[in-house]
VEXKERO-246978 format. One record per residue: chain; y, z, x of N, C-alpha, C in turn; residue in three letters. Coordinates in pm, whole numbers, plus 32768, in hexadecimal, padded with zeros to 4 digits. Last residue first. Example, Ala and Ser with C-alpha at 12.3 -4.5 7.8 and 13.67 -1.06 7.14 Angstrom:
<atoms>
> gulo, nv, nw, nu, cav, caw, cau, cv, cw, cu, torro
> A, 7F1F, 82C4, 8505, 7F96, 82CA, 8557, 8003, 8313, 850A, SER
> A, 7DC7, 830C, 8527, 7E3E, 830C, 84CE, 7EB6, 830C, 8528, ALA
</atoms>
This chain:
<atoms>
> gulo, nv, nw, nu, cav, caw, cau, cv, cw, cu, torro
> A, 9091, 0F47, C426, 90AD, 0F2C, C398, 90F7, 0EA9, C38A, ILE
> A, 8FA5, 0FDD, C4F3, 9002, 0F6C, C4E1, 9014, 0F53, C44C, HIS
> A, 8FA3, 1133, C55F, 8F6A, 10C7, C510, 8FD1, 1057, C508, THR
> A, 8F54, 123E, C646, 8FAC, 11DD, C606, 8F5B, 117A, C5B3, THR
> A, 8F55, 138F, C6BB, 8F0D, 131C, C684, 8F6E, 12C0, C63C, LEU
> A, 8F58, 1470, C7A2, 8FBA, 1416, C767, 8F6F, 1398, C73B, LEU
> A, 8EC8, 15AC, C772, 8EB2, 1521, C79B, 8F1D, 14CD, C758, ASN
> A, 8F89, 16D5, C7BB, 8F4B, 1678, C75E, 8F30, 15F2, C7A1, PHE
> A, 8FAF, 182E, C7FE, 8FAA, 17A5, C831, 8F5A, 174F, C7D1, VAL
> A, 9083, 193C, C7DA, 9012, 18F4, C79F, 901D, 1863, C7CA, GLU
> A, 90D4, 1A3C, C8BB, 90F0, 19B4, C88F, 9072, 1979, C84F, MET
> A, 9151, 1B8E, C8C2, 90E6, 1B2C, C8C4, 9115, 1AA6, C88D, ALA
> A, 9215, 1C47, C8A0, 91C2, 1C56, C917, 9158, 1BEA, C924, LYS
> A, 9293, 1BF8, C7B6, 92E6, 1C22, C827, 9296, 1C29, C8A9, ALA
> A, 91DE, 1AD4, C73B, 9210, 1B5C, C733, 9262, 1B7D, C7AF, GLY
> A, 919D, 19B2, C671, 9180, 1A07, C6E4, 91B1, 1A94, C6CF, GLY
> A, 91FA, 1973, C562, 922A, 1933, C5DD, 9218, 198F, C654, CYS
> A, 915C, 1921, C42A, 9186, 1982, C48F, 91A7, 1937, C50F, THR
> A, 9185, 18BF, C2D7, 9175, 189D, C364, 91A5, 190E, C3BE, GLU
> A, 91BD, 18F3, C1CD, 9134, 190C, C1FB, 911E, 18E9, C28E, ASN
> A, 92CB, 18AB, C1A9, 929F, 1934, C191, 9217, 1952, C1CE, GLU
> A, 936A, 17EA, C2A3, 9318, 17F1, C22A, 92DD, 187D, C220, MET
> A, 948C, 187C, C345, 941E, 181C, C333, 93D6, 182E, C2AF, GLY
> A, 9554, 1913, C3B7, 9575, 18C2, C342, 950A, 1859, C326, LYS
> A, 9483, 1937, C4BC, 9512, 1942, C49B, 9533, 18DF, C42D, LYS
> A, 9343, 19AB, C457, 9395, 1942, C491, 9426, 1951, C462, CYS
> A, 92CE, 1AF6, C48E, 92FA, 1A8D, C431, 934F, 1A27, C47C, ARG
> A, 91C8, 1B48, C56C, 9257, 1B4A, C54F, 927A, 1AD8, C4EF, ALA
> A, 90BE, 1B65, C5C0, 90DA, 1B60, C531, 916E, 1B6A, C50E, ASN
> A, 9029, 1B8C, C6AA, 9065, 1B09, C68E, 9089, 1AFC, C5FB, CYS
> A, 8FA3, 1C74, C6BA, 901E, 1C6B, C709, 9067, 1BE7, C6F2, LEU
> A, 8EBA, 1C4B, C62E, 8F22, 1C9C, C5EB, 8FA6, 1C99, C638, ARG
> A, 8E0B, 1BCD, C6DD, 8E58, 1B7B, C67F, 8EC9, 1BC8, C63C, ASN
> A, 8E16, 1C4E, C82B, 8DE9, 1C5B, C7A0, 8E45, 1C0B, C743, PRO
> A, 8E13, 1B57, C934, 8E4C, 1BCD, C8F3, 8E16, 1BD7, C866, ALA
> A, 8D9F, 1ACE, CA66, 8D93, 1ADA, C9D4, 8DCA, 1B5E, C9A2, ALA
> A, 8E7F, 1A63, CB54, 8E17, 1AC5, CB38, 8E14, 1ADA, CAA1, LYS
> A, 8EDD, 193D, CBFA, 8EDA, 1988, CB7E, 8E64, 19E6, CB72, GLY
> A, 8F43, 18A5, CCC8, 8EFE, 1922, CCE6, 8EF1, 197A, CC6B, GLN
> A, 8F4A, 178A, CC14, 8F52, 17B6, CC9E, 8F02, 1836, CCB5, LEU
> A, 8EC3, 168E, CB61, 8EE5, 171B, CB56, 8EDD, 1754, CBE2, ILE
> A, 8F5C, 154C, CB7C, 8EED, 15A8, CB95, 8F1F, 1636, CB81, ARG
> A, 9039, 14CB, CB36, 8FBE, 147B, CB36, 8F44, 14CE, CB58, ASN
> A, 9138, 1559, CA5B, 90EC, 154B, CAD7, 9071, 14F3, CAC6, GLY
> A, 924E, 1613, C9D3, 91F7, 159D, C9D7, 91A9, 159D, CA5A, CYS
> A, 92E5, 16F9, C8EC, 92B8, 16D6, C973, 9256, 1661, C969, HIS
> A, 93E3, 178F, C836, 9382, 1722, C839, 9364, 16FE, C8CA, CYS
> A, 9443, 18B4, C787, 9438, 186B, C805, 93C8, 1804, C7FC, GLU
> A, 944F, 195B, C6A8, 94AF, 18ED, C6B2, 94A8, 189D, C735, ASN
> A, 938F, 1A20, C6A8, 93C1, 19F3, C627, 941F, 197C, C62E, GLY
> A, 9323, 1A52, C7A4, 939B, 1A9B, C77A, 93D7, 1A6C, C6F5, ASN
> A, 9290, 190B, C7C7, 929E, 1997, C7EF, 9320, 19CF, C7B7, ALA
> A, 91AB, 17FF, C7C2, 9219, 1844, C780, 9219, 18D7, C7A9, LEU
> A, 9153, 16CC, C864, 9142, 175B, C84F, 91BF, 1799, C815, GLY
> A, 908F, 15A4, C87B, 910F, 15E5, C862, 90F3, 1677, C843, PHE
> A, 8FED, 14AB, C948, 8FEF, 152C, C902, 907F, 1554, C8E5, TYR
> A, 9019, 13B4, C9BF, 8F9D, 13C8, C972, 8F9F, 1446, C91D, LYS
> A, 914F, 12F3, C9C4, 90FB, 1365, C9E9, 9081, 1371, C98E, TYR
> A, 9215, 1229, C9AF, 9186, 1206, C9B9, 912E, 1278, C9EA, SER
> A, 9315, 1263, C96F, 92F6, 1264, C9FE, 9262, 124B, CA17, TRP
> A, 9311, 1261, C85D, 9372, 120A, C8A1, 9354, 11FD, C937, GLN
> A, 9264, 1330, C821, 9232, 12A7, C818, 9290, 1246, C861, LEU
> A, 9308, 1410, C824, 92AB, 13FB, C895, 9272, 136E, C896, CYS
> A, 9391, 13EC, C731, 93DA, 13F7, C7AE, 9381, 13DA, C826, GLY
> A, 92BB, 13F3, C67D, 9309, 1377, C68B, 935B, 1378, C70B, GLU
> A, 926A, 14FF, C69E, 920E, 1491, C6BF, 925A, 140F, C6D3, ALA
> A, 934F, 1585, C63E, 9324, 1596, C6C9, 92CA, 1522, C6F3, CYS
> A, 9355, 1530, C532, 93C9, 151D, C58A, 93A0, 1525, C61D, MET
> A, 9254, 1582, C4D2, 927B, 14F5, C4D5, 92EF, 14DC, C536, ARG
> A, 9257, 169E, C4E3, 91FA, 164E, C533, 9228, 15BD, C53F, GLN
> A, 93B3, 1705, C4F0, 932F, 1701, C4B2, 92D5, 16A9, C508, ASN
> A, 94FC, 1789, C4DE, 9486, 1766, C52F, 940C, 1764, C4D5, MET
> A, 965D, 173E, C4DC, 95E4, 1774, C49D, 956F, 174C, C4F5, ALA
> A, 970C, 16EA, C591, 9743, 1737, C521, 96D2, 177B, C4D5, ALA
> A, 96D9, 16E4, C6E7, 969A, 16CF, C666, 96DD, 1728, C5FC, PHE
> A, 974C, 165D, C7EB, 977F, 16C5, C794, 974B, 16AB, C706, ASN
> A, 965E, 1635, C8E7, 96A8, 15F7, C87B, 96D7, 1667, C820, LYS
> A, 9593, 1612, C9CD, 9614, 1657, C9C5, 966D, 160D, C962, LYS
> A, 9450, 1643, C9D5, 94AC, 15E7, C994, 952F, 1631, C97D, LEU
> A, 93BA, 168E, CAFD, 93FC, 16CA, CA88, 945F, 1665, CA52, LYS
> A, 928C, 1646, CB92, 930E, 160F, CB6F, 9344, 1653, CAF2, PHE
> A, 9187, 16A9, CBC7, 91E7, 1699, CC34, 9271, 1664, CC0F, ASP
> A, 90F4, 17C0, CB20, 910D, 1730, CB25, 9184, 1719, CB7F, LEU
> A, 90E3, 18C1, CBA6, 907C, 188F, CB4A, 9082, 17F7, CB47, VAL
> A, 91B7, 190C, CC45, 9131, 1917, CC7D, 90C2, 18E7, CC20, LEU
> A, 92D0, 1918, CC2D, 928B, 1898, CC1F, 91FD, 189C, CC56, ASP
> A, 92E7, 1A5E, CBB1, 9335, 19E8, CBDB, 92E4, 1968, CBC5, LYS
> A, 91C6, 1AC9, CB3D, 922A, 1AF0, CBA1, 926A, 1A6F, CBD2, LYS
> A, 90E3, 1B23, CA48, 9153, 1ACD, CA68, 91B1, 1B0D, CACC, TYR
> A, 8F8D, 1B06, C9FB, 8FFA, 1B5B, CA29, 9066, 1B02, CA66, TYR
> A, 8F34, 1A24, C8F3, 8F32, 1A47, C981, 8FA7, 1AA4, C9A2, TYR
> A, 8E5F, 19B1, C7F9, 8ED3, 1A03, C815, 8EC7, 1A32, C8A6, CYS
> A, 8DE2, 1860, C7BC, 8DDC, 18F1, C7CD, 8E62, 192E, C7EE, GLY
> A, 8DEF, 1763, C772, 8D9E, 177B, C7EB, 8D94, 1810, C807, LYS
> A, 8DF0, 16EE, C623, 8E1A, 1752, C685, 8DB8, 175A, C6F9, SER
> A, 8E3F, 15B6, C599, 8DD5, 1612, C5C4, 8E06, 1670, C633, PRO
> A, 8F68, 15B0, C4C7, 8F1A, 1582, C539, 8EAB, 15E5, C55B, ALA
> A, 8FC0, 155E, C379, 8FAC, 15C2, C3E3, 8F4B, 158E, C44C, PRO
> A, 9020, 1430, C422, 902D, 14C1, C414, 8FF9, 14EA, C38B, VAL
> A, 9033, 1328, C4F4, 8FDE, 1361, C48C, 8FEF, 13F8, C48F, ILE
> A, 9147, 1248, C52B, 90F4, 12BB, C552, 90A4, 12EB, C4D9, VAL
> A, 914A, 10E4, C538, 916F, 1161, C4F6, 9112, 11D0, C524, ALA
> A, 91C5, 0FB0, C59D, 916C, 101E, C5BE, 91A2, 109D, C57C, THR
> A, 91CA, 0E78, C4FE, 9212, 0EF3, C51C, 91AD, 0F61, C537, THR
> A, 918E, 0D2A, C56F, 9163, 0DA4, C52A, 91B6, 0E1C, C557, PRO
> A, 928F, 0C2D, C556, 9230, 0C7D, C5A5, 9208, 0CFB, C559, PRO
> A, 9295, 0B1C, C486, 92C9, 0BA3, C494, 9264, 0BF4, C4E5, VAL
> A, 92ED, 09D4, C496, 9282, 0A32, C4B7, 92C2, 0ABA, C4D0, GLU
> A, 936C, 090F, C390, 9385, 0965, C403, 930C, 09BF, C419, TYR
> A, 93BD, 07DD, C309, 9352, 0840, C31A, 936E, 088C, C39B, ILE
> A, 9485, 0740, C214, 9478, 0774, C29C, 940B, 07DE, C29F, SER
> A, 9496, 061E, C155, 9467, 06A5, C15F, 945B, 06C9, C1F3, MET
</atoms>
């Protein structure tokens, strides 16, 4: 019999706790835009993309943009109604920020 040690797998926890909705201009909320051609977008896809780079936060904007960062930069709080854009081909109940605002989330993980 052979015994192998399998390292734990890290998985993101979604839905993630929201840090709020922030007015969005280029990279002024979170400092890294995940430049990936997403066929669809949702919290899980963005969180997993940011987890690869060990970021603490992920943010969604325009229904299809994913941003990552370890701190919220110059974000000015925006009303939640500005963060209600549907995710591109995403789950029906998930929103992905908006044209003028980004919703930022804590990137939480668990070992499975």
